[in-house]
N, C-alpha and C positions, 0 to 999 in steps of 0.2 A: 393498566399494567405500565411499568415504566421500563424504557429500554435498557438493555444491558449496558455496564459500563464499557467504553470504547477500549479501554485496556484488556478486559476480559475477552472482548471480541477480537482483538490483536492475537492475544494468545491462542485461541482456538483456531484462527484462520492463517496465520502466519506460515505454518509448514505447507499448507495447499497453495498459498501465493508464491512461496519462495520456490516451489516446484515448477512453476512456469519459467521456461527458458527466457532470460533477458531481465526477470525481476532481480534486483540487488539487495532489496531490503524493505522493511515496513515501518511505519510510525504513526504517531498521532499528529493531528493537525487541526485547524480551525478555519472555518469560512465565516467570517462574522462571528456570532456567539454559537454557530453550529459546530460541535466536533465532527471531524471526518478521519477516515482511514486513509493514510498517505502510503501509496505503493511507490517505490523508488525503483527506476529502470536505467539501464545504461543509455539506451535510446528509444524514444518513444514512436516507435513505428506504428502505423495503423493496424497492422496485424496483431502486434503485441497488445496495443490498447483493446483490441477487440476481445482478447482472451482474458483480459482482467474484468472482473464483475464491475459494474457502475454503482453497485450498493451492496454493502454487505451487513446483514442483521439490523437493517434500519439506518446504518450510517452511509453517507455518500462516500464514494471512493475519489481520490484525488491522484492522479498520476503524475509523477514529478521525474523529469529526466535530469540525471545527475553525472551522465558521462561514464567514462571508465573508472572502476574504484580500484585503487590499488593499497596495500597494506604500507604503512610508513616504515622506513628503514629501522632496523634493529638498533 
């Protein structure tokens, strides 16, 4: 059996990940040749990292701290 497409995994899991306070977004990434689920956070505190799964549907999860996100001016 082959692993589900990482894009499909993101579509299914992004709403749950975004419900975690401090998560600002999700995306696809790579670690070498391995596809990973990327979870973007404002500040990667130990408590927040503990709430984010290390693996989702067979894909490793990478937490990336991106600081405060704000919309560009109109």
